[in-house]
C-alpha positions as a printed NumPy array, in Angstrom:
array([[127.181, 122.582, 124.063],
       [127.9  , 123.825, 127.59 ],
       [127.371, 121.887, 130.8  ],
       [127.223, 123.294, 134.3  ],
       [126.863, 121.63 , 137.698],
       [125.164, 123.458, 140.587],
       [124.217, 122.459, 144.16 ],
       [120.506, 123.205, 143.817],
       [117.488, 121.598, 145.435],
       [114.015, 121.482, 143.914],
       [113.009, 124.864, 145.343],
       [115.96 , 126.578, 143.651],
       [115.428, 124.645, 140.422],
       [111.813, 125.732, 140.316],
       [112.996, 129.348, 140.334],
       [115.623, 128.778, 137.625],
       [114.667, 130.452, 134.342],
       [114.955, 127.913, 131.515],
       [113.175, 126.58 , 128.449],
       [112.611, 123.182, 130.034],
       [113.026, 121.599, 133.438],
       [113.364, 117.83 , 133.736],
       [113.013, 116.512, 137.273],
       [114.503, 113.061, 137.807],
       [112.441, 111.329, 140.472],
       [113.556, 108.069, 142.12 ],
       [111.3  , 105.512, 143.722],
       [112.662, 106.588, 147.135],
       [111.454, 110.176, 146.661],
       [110.07 , 111.905, 149.756],
       [108.439, 115.295, 149.281],
       [109.677, 118.443, 151.002],
       [107.462, 121.423, 151.697],
       [108.279, 123.353, 148.512],
       [105.569, 123.612, 145.851],
       [107.351, 121.507, 143.211],
       [107.962, 118.657, 145.648],
       [104.318, 118.749, 146.66 ],
       [103.249, 118.658, 143.02 ],
       [105.366, 115.547, 142.442],
       [103.934, 113.872, 145.53 ],
       [100.37 , 114.625, 144.429],
       [101.011, 113.249, 140.93 ],
       [102.414, 110.032, 142.403],
       [ 99.534, 109.697, 144.847],
       [ 96.982, 110.186, 142.068],
       [ 98.764, 107.553, 139.926],
       [ 99.273, 110.162, 137.205],
       [103.019, 109.636, 137.484],
       [105.178, 106.603, 138.218],
       [108.821, 106.586, 139.228],
       [109.627, 103.569, 137.052],
       [112.464, 104.239, 134.555],
       [111.184, 105.955, 131.413],
       [107.8  , 106.919, 132.889],
       [107.076, 110.633, 132.434],
       [104.527, 113.348, 133.132],
       [104.669, 116.461, 130.953],
       [103.463, 119.854, 132.233],
       [103.158, 123.194, 130.427],
       [104.029, 126.345, 132.391],
       [102.96 , 125.026, 135.778],
       [102.692, 127.6  , 138.558],
       [105.182, 125.61 , 140.614],
       [108.152, 126.312, 138.268],
       [109.699, 129.122, 136.25 ],
       [110.108, 126.979, 133.125],
       [108.   , 126.848, 129.984],
       [107.867, 123.08 , 130.123],
       [108.368, 120.715, 133.019],
       [108.746, 116.957, 132.722],
       [108.743, 114.609, 135.677],
       [110.804, 111.544, 134.776],
       [111.045, 108.36 , 136.815],
       [114.516, 106.962, 137.459],
       [113.668, 103.868, 139.502],
       [116.576, 103.086, 141.806],
       [118.553, 106.062, 140.466],
       [121.235, 103.949, 138.776],
       [123.139, 105.202, 135.751],
       [121.267, 102.93 , 133.379],
       [117.869, 104.04 , 134.624],
       [118.824, 107.721, 134.577],
       [119.931, 107.373, 130.978],
       [116.58 , 105.804, 130.049],
       [114.708, 108.59 , 131.823],
       [116.664, 111.444, 130.224],
       [116.13 , 110.059, 126.724],
       [112.4  , 109.669, 127.343],
       [112.036, 113.148, 128.846],
       [114.076, 114.94 , 126.207],
       [111.884, 113.457, 123.489],
       [109.008, 115.432, 125.044],
       [110.771, 118.812, 125.197],
       [112.952, 118.669, 122.086],
       [111.684, 121.703, 120.161],
       [113.322, 124.552, 118.202],
       [112.995, 126.772, 121.279],
       [114.932, 124.471, 123.617],
       [118.167, 126.347, 124.276],
       [118.587, 126.023, 128.041],
       [117.709, 122.824, 129.892],
       [117.812, 122.129, 133.612],
       [118.176, 118.494, 134.666],
       [117.341, 118.303, 138.349],
       [117.828, 115.304, 140.607],
       [114.959, 115.292, 143.11 ],
       [117.198, 113.524, 145.65 ],
       [121.008, 113.331, 146.04 ],
       [122.527, 111.837, 142.898],
       [124.769, 108.821, 142.512],
       [128.128, 109.451, 140.85 ],
       [127.469, 107.318, 137.795],
       [124.008, 108.805, 137.438],
       [125.351, 112.33 , 136.972],
       [127.672, 111.109, 134.235],
       [124.759, 109.256, 132.623],
       [122.619, 112.396, 132.687],
       [125.346, 114.378, 130.94 ],
       [125.947, 111.776, 128.235],
       [122.246, 111.074, 127.64 ],
       [121.371, 114.751, 127.207],
       [124.201, 115.161, 124.702],
       [123.306, 111.988, 122.85 ],
       [119.618, 112.896, 122.581],
       [120.378, 116.365, 121.194],
       [123.28 , 115.497, 118.852],
       [122.96 , 116.639, 115.237],
       [125.298, 115.897, 112.317],
       [125.597, 118.895, 109.967],
       [128.961, 118.72 , 108.165],
       [127.744, 117.757, 104.7  ],
       [124.366, 119.525, 104.67 ],
       [123.967, 122.56 , 102.378],
       [121.574, 124.209, 104.838],
       [122.566, 122.801, 108.202],
       [120.227, 122.956, 111.161],
       [122.645, 122.689, 114.075],
       [121.883, 121.568, 117.581],
       [119.478, 124.001, 119.245],
       [120.213, 123.034, 122.846],
       [123.104, 125.213, 124.005],
       [123.278, 124.782, 127.766],
       [122.464, 121.991, 130.203],
       [122.467, 122.692, 133.913],
       [122.802, 119.586, 136.068],
       [121.329, 120.342, 139.476],
       [121.664, 118.202, 142.577],
       [122.024, 118.925, 146.273],
       [125.264, 116.92 , 146.576],
       [127.023, 118.576, 143.622],
       [130.399, 118.725, 145.37 ],
       [130.361, 114.96 , 145.934],
       [129.756, 114.156, 142.258],
       [131.975, 116.822, 140.68 ],
       [134.61 , 114.376, 139.418],
       [131.929, 112.192, 137.829],
       [130.409, 115.263, 136.192],
       [133.804, 116.328, 134.801],
       [134.418, 112.856, 133.423],
       [130.993, 112.871, 131.812],
       [131.622, 116.215, 130.121],
       [135.025, 115.057, 128.85 ],
       [133.501, 111.83 , 127.542],
       [130.811, 113.758, 125.657],
       [133.501, 115.864, 123.978],
       [135.331, 112.704, 122.906],
       [132.201, 110.823, 121.867],
       [130.996, 113.674, 119.673],
       [134.376, 113.94 , 117.953],
       [134.262, 110.184, 117.288],
       [130.697, 110.469, 115.978],
       [131.669, 113.311, 113.676],
       [134.396, 111.342, 111.932],
       [132.515, 108.038, 111.767],
       [129.461, 109.815, 110.334],
       [131.367, 111.643, 107.621],
       [131.159, 110.152, 104.128],
       [134.395, 108.637, 102.89 ],
       [135.244, 111.575, 100.625],
       [135.093, 113.856, 103.685],
       [137.074, 111.431, 105.851],
       [139.977, 110.197, 103.74 ],
       [143.072, 108.824, 105.469],
       [144.761, 112.191, 104.915],
       [141.86 , 114.131, 106.456],
       [141.741, 111.718, 109.396],
       [145.461, 112.304, 109.936],
       [144.859, 116.067, 109.977],
       [142.181, 115.609, 112.637],
       [144.715, 113.731, 114.764],
       [147.36 , 116.382, 114.162],
       [145.009, 119.058, 115.488],
       [145.14 , 117.33 , 118.877],
       [148.86 , 118.098, 119.062],
       [147.905, 121.682, 119.948],
       [146.954, 120.514, 123.453],
       [149.641, 120.521, 126.194],
       [151.705, 117.32 , 126.447],
       [150.31 , 116.034, 123.121],
       [152.23 , 115.222, 119.961],
       [151.384, 113.619, 116.631],
       [153.482, 112.012, 113.905],
       [152.067, 110.843, 110.582],
       [153.924, 108.265, 108.485],
       [153.151, 108.05 , 104.779],
       [153.626, 105.233, 102.229],
       [157.421, 105.567, 102.034],
       [157.939, 105.464, 105.793],
       [155.532, 102.564, 106.187],
       [157.347, 100.649, 103.434],
       [160.662, 101.137, 105.244],
       [159.098,  99.642, 108.364],
       [158.112,  96.547, 106.397],
       [154.368,  96.829, 107.008],
       [153.509,  94.556, 104.1  ],
       [150.039,  93.63 , 105.384],
       [148.981,  97.26 , 105.805],
       [150.443,  98.217, 102.431],
       [148.675,  95.289, 100.778],
       [145.251,  96.527, 101.894],
       [145.942, 100.12 , 100.855],
       [147.4  ,  99.365,  97.417],
       [144.02 ,  99.076,  95.71 ],
       [143.057, 102.671,  96.487],
       [143.994, 106.019,  94.974],
       [144.094, 107.469,  98.495],
       [147.528, 107.192, 100.146],
       [147.681, 105.315, 103.443],
       [148.497, 107.174, 106.658],
       [149.956, 105.685, 109.819],
       [149.118, 108.008, 112.7  ],
       [151.089, 108.036, 115.967],
       [149.466, 110.113, 118.726],
       [151.133, 110.642, 122.092],
       [150.095, 112.104, 125.411],
       [152.924, 112.323, 127.938],
       [151.142, 113.119, 131.174],
       [153.367, 111.115, 133.529],
       [157.092, 110.666, 134.112],
       [158.995, 109.093, 131.247],
       [159.681, 105.911, 133.229],
       [155.972, 105.062, 133.325],
       [155.121, 102.526, 130.635],
       [152.361, 103.826, 128.359],
       [149.032, 102.322, 127.481],
       [148.686, 101.933, 123.717],
       [145.349, 102.24 , 121.908],
       [145.306, 100.843, 118.371],
       [142.464, 101.855, 116.067],
       [141.347, 100.251, 112.817],
       [141.121, 103.117, 110.339],
       [139.529, 101.737, 107.179],
       [137.923, 104.967, 105.955],
       [135.894, 103.026, 103.409],
       [135.57 ,  99.281, 103.025],
       [134.248,  98.03 ,  99.701],
       [135.515,  94.549, 100.519],
       [138.175,  94.849,  97.824],
       [138.184,  92.104,  95.193],
       [135.971,  90.088,  97.571],
       [133.374,  92.799,  96.964],
       [130.631,  93.386,  99.516],
       [126.96 ,  93.335,  98.446],
       [125.688,  96.749,  97.357],
       [122.937,  96.899,  99.981],
       [124.097,  98.936, 102.977],
       [127.626,  99.27 , 101.59 ],
       [127.249, 103.   , 102.284],
       [127.545, 102.2  , 105.979],
       [131.099, 101.017, 105.429],
       [132.239, 104.604, 105.895],
       [132.076, 103.76 , 109.614],
       [134.696, 101.027, 109.274],
       [137.103, 103.517, 110.809],
       [135.019, 103.564, 114.017],
       [137.96 , 102.145, 115.954],
       [140.218, 104.956, 114.758],
       [137.501, 107.507, 115.551],
       [137.216, 106.146, 119.091],
       [140.976, 106.492, 119.613],
       [140.866, 110.119, 118.488],
       [137.803, 110.683, 120.67 ],
       [139.483, 109.129, 123.713],
       [142.539, 111.336, 123.221],
       [140.314, 114.418, 123.012],
       [138.651, 113.461, 126.3  ],
       [142.044, 112.934, 127.917],
       [143.058, 116.435, 126.779],
       [140.156, 117.727, 128.889],
       [140.858, 115.564, 131.948],
       [144.691, 115.72 , 131.938],
       [145.369, 112.526, 133.941],
       [148.873, 111.532, 135.023],
       [149.337, 108.747, 132.477],
       [151.335, 108.13 , 129.33 ],
       [149.251, 107.204, 126.326],
       [150.009, 106.245, 122.729],
       [147.463, 106.033, 119.928],
       [148.211, 104.128, 116.721],
       [145.882, 104.388, 113.733],
       [146.431, 102.499, 110.49 ],
       [144.287, 104.477, 108.024],
       [143.542, 103.514, 104.431],
       [140.741, 102.511, 102.074],
       [139.984,  98.95 , 100.96 ],
       [139.089,  99.238,  97.28 ],
       [138.991,  96.969,  94.191],
       [141.318,  97.897,  91.34 ],
       [143.984,  96.42 ,  89.114],
       [146.461,  96.912,  91.948],
       [144.293,  95.473,  94.722],
       [145.107,  92.355,  96.701],
       [143.697,  89.148,  95.234],
       [142.537,  86.031,  97.049],
       [145.568,  83.69 ,  97.223],
       [148.075,  86.553,  97.43 ],
       [150.65 ,  86.275, 100.207],
       [151.915,  89.333, 102.097],
       [154.687,  89.678, 104.659],
       [153.759,  91.506, 107.842],
       [156.041,  93.79 , 109.843],
       [156.59 ,  90.906, 112.269],
       [157.996,  88.789, 109.417],
       [155.049,  86.399, 109.45 ],
       [153.58 ,  85.652, 106.033],
       [149.813,  85.811, 105.51 ],
       [147.75 ,  84.166, 102.791],
       [144.842,  86.354, 101.71 ],
       [141.814,  84.105, 101.331],
       [139.303,  86.938, 101.524],
       [140.165,  90.584, 100.853],
       [137.169,  91.689, 102.927],
       [138.995,  90.496, 106.037],
       [141.274,  93.515, 105.762],
       [140.943,  95.048, 109.221],
       [143.067,  92.386, 110.85 ],
       [145.758,  92.981, 108.209],
       [146.193,  96.671, 109.011],
       [145.914,  95.978, 112.741],
       [148.559,  93.254, 112.827],
       [151.252,  95.639, 111.599],
       [150.124,  98.335, 114.043],
       [150.251,  95.791, 116.878],
       [153.819,  94.907, 115.938],
       [154.736,  98.602, 115.822],
       [153.351,  98.953, 119.368],
       [156.187,  96.787, 120.719],
       [158.667,  99.676, 120.491],
       [156.86 , 101.549, 123.27 ],
       [157.311,  98.706, 125.793],
       [153.675,  99.207, 126.783],
       [151.977,  98.382, 130.05 ],
       [149.018,  97.234, 127.957],
       [147.73 ,  97.416, 124.396],
       [144.048,  97.66 , 123.517],
       [142.968,  97.523, 119.891],
       [139.547,  98.754, 118.847],
       [138.019,  97.65 , 115.564],
       [134.78 ,  97.222, 113.659],
       [136.189,  93.829, 112.846],
       [133.565,  91.138, 112.231],
       [129.951,  90.663, 111.29 ],
       [130.168,  87.543, 113.42 ],
       [130.426,  89.706, 116.535],
       [127.243,  91.528, 115.492],
       [125.487,  88.158, 115.233],
       [126.84 ,  87.078, 118.624],
       [126.234,  90.234, 120.674],
       [124.101,  92.581, 118.595],
       [124.4  ,  96.281, 119.35 ],
       [124.315,  96.054, 123.15 ],
       [127.819,  94.916, 124.114],
       [131.179,  95.087, 122.376],
       [133.145,  91.863, 122.15 ],
       [136.155,  91.741, 124.493],
       [139.088,  89.401, 123.986],
       [142.125,  89.519, 126.265],
       [145.292,  87.609, 127.033],
       [145.721,  89.243, 130.442],
       [143.211,  88.686, 133.239],
       [143.815,  91.976, 135.048],
       [143.422,  93.914, 131.793],
       [140.217,  92.055, 130.958],
       [138.701,  92.742, 134.367],
       [139.672,  96.418, 134.213],
       [137.988,  96.829, 130.828],
       [134.862,  94.984, 131.938],
       [134.644,  97.199, 135.024],
       [135.17 , 100.31 , 132.903],
       [132.361,  99.235, 130.593],
       [129.999,  98.722, 133.517],
       [130.904, 102.05 , 135.144],
       [130.476, 104.015, 131.917],
       [127.43 , 102.067, 130.682],
       [129.482, 101.324, 127.544],
       [129.212,  97.59 , 127.988],
       [131.395,  94.761, 126.695],
       [131.366,  90.97 , 127.028],
       [134.341,  88.628, 127.495],
       [134.806,  86.198, 124.617],
       [137.053,  83.098, 124.497],
       [140.55 ,  82.734, 123.068],
       [140.976,  78.948, 123.183],
       [143.891,  77.767, 121.048],
       [141.644,  75.331, 119.193],
       [139.952,  78.271, 117.468],
       [143.204,  78.999, 115.619],
       [143.141,  75.671, 113.745],
       [141.069,  77.133, 110.927],
       [143.765,  79.708, 110.185],
       [146.269,  77.05 , 109.123],
       [147.346,  77.042, 105.474],
       [149.904,  75.239, 103.313],
       [150.992,  78.436, 101.541],
       [151.941,  80.858, 104.339],
       [152.43 ,  81.075, 108.085],
       [148.765,  81.896, 108.579],
       [145.607,  82.558, 106.572],
       [143.655,  85.759, 107.109],
       [140.321,  83.962, 107.593],
       [139.019,  80.655, 108.889],
       [135.534,  79.242, 108.383],
       [132.29 ,  81.037, 109.25 ],
       [131.907,  79.353, 112.631],
       [133.242,  81.469, 115.494],
       [134.32 ,  84.23 , 113.121],
       [134.804,  86.878, 115.799],
       [137.008,  84.521, 117.789],
       [139.136,  83.347, 114.866],
       [139.721,  86.992, 113.906],
       [140.924,  87.668, 117.438],
       [143.143,  84.569, 117.303],
       [144.721,  85.976, 114.146],
       [145.536,  89.241, 115.949],
       [146.826,  87.411, 119.01 ],
       [149.755,  86.056, 116.966],
       [151.168,  89.594, 116.872],
       [150.79 ,  90.452, 120.573],
       [153.096,  88.096, 122.45 ],
       [155.311,  90.831, 123.935],
       [152.725,  92.693, 126.033],
       [149.339,  92.364, 127.771],
       [146.729,  92.719, 125.035],
       [142.993,  93.182, 124.652],
       [140.829,  93.461, 121.552],
       [137.447,  95.2  , 121.373],
       [135.281,  94.178, 118.426],
       [132.846,  97.093, 118.051],
       [131.224,  96.088, 114.768],
       [127.82 ,  95.925, 116.448],
       [128.149,  98.847, 118.873],
       [129.854, 101.624, 116.894],
       [126.906, 102.169, 114.535],
       [123.11 , 102.189, 114.614],
       [120.973, 101.341, 111.615],
       [117.35 , 102.08 , 110.822],
       [115.68 , 105.367, 111.768],
       [118.502, 106.196, 114.204],
       [121.172, 105.535, 111.563],
       [124.547, 106.92 , 112.543],
       [127.646, 106.536, 114.666],
       [127.354, 105.973, 118.419],
       [130.808, 107.142, 119.487],
       [131.373, 103.872, 121.338],
       [133.57 , 102.732, 122.991],
       [134.987, 106.169, 123.91 ],
       [133.177, 106.036, 127.263],
       [134.692, 102.664, 128.122],
       [138.19 , 103.755, 127.065],
       [138.066, 106.993, 129.051],
       [136.869, 105.176, 132.165],
       [139.602, 102.557, 131.771],
       [142.351, 105.148, 131.297],
       [141.185, 107.188, 134.274],
       [141.134, 104.051, 136.423],
       [144.731, 103.403, 135.43 ],
       [145.656, 106.947, 136.398],
       [144.013, 106.458, 139.802],
       [145.882, 103.185, 140.332],
       [149.345, 104.659, 139.792]])
């Protein structure tokens, strides 16, 4: 899908040949003398069209435009959130097999975040998964032209939006794939393909190398599966070597049956997305390949399956993590924190400026925050604020959760240094407290994306979150250096 940004007003957009023209109209709209502007003004005056977010008026081959279909879409105050709502509503009206070229026109000068929102919303609304279909019907929409009079002022926002779409769609692809099309080995190959970009490199460690490192927690989770584990180390060296890198750590459980603590059969198919954290790391790296910021970045992905077998971990087993801490397994379905804890210890060798782990970690976070905001836990105030700001700017929202020491009491056990689960109460927090034990040597944040990385129901599928948040955060770090 191709995006283009042009400095066009409504008169020029009306003359642009396209399959559909969507005009984004804010509440502050004032009509010019051109025919399309006058049409909008008349529709507003007649109360046939409102500029409230999501309100639309659909027109077929109007004389005032050179498009087969024209949709007027209200964007309220013109903010990113309201533009996103408007684009989704308008695209639902023009999404037909003939829609190959779309023009998205801002009726007044656009805000920076709004341009990025328009790019991401148009991609999201037209996305199609085709990998495992015998007769795929790929995305019809091929080109989106973003038109606004102040194009030069919003160019950087546009570029960031395009890069984010590339990363989000790569993350969606891998999280949507069934587990037999997204094994740890195949996920590692996807990461290795990124090494073809300038300043990128990728190393993949297999079972023998991981055993030498002493990653007993990671190995314990993987041992129940026929698929060999893969520990993926991605690097982007875009700054001088003396600059400490940011490390992204992704949970890569390519299928989670729950292990011996078997999940219920209903909706177990959705556990193919339990590698959503890993997918978001790969997606963020792909976006960075497009943007080329002056930062150093490391991506760590612990990829394996969690399966029941005669070799699988059992409740009451004790494993020794790479850090040397012993862990009593009380529930084998709390496996994500086990693979992450060894990856977090491995991150120490990079002497990072900050480490952010991303994981579909707990159902408790879904209960707490639903699918609107990801759960954010952080030991460093500046890191927390930077991630919150990045979420707001990218409309990939998160919410700060507590890390009080009292929450760790439930992880105490008589048979190891720590148990892998506490009680049901505060489950998202106690999971984060478990991870915190392995992060003492650097600023650390944890994003629980269990509720935001996947949609159920009629819109079932991966969202690609939090690639947008991660890209915005990384670019803000590049700007700060």
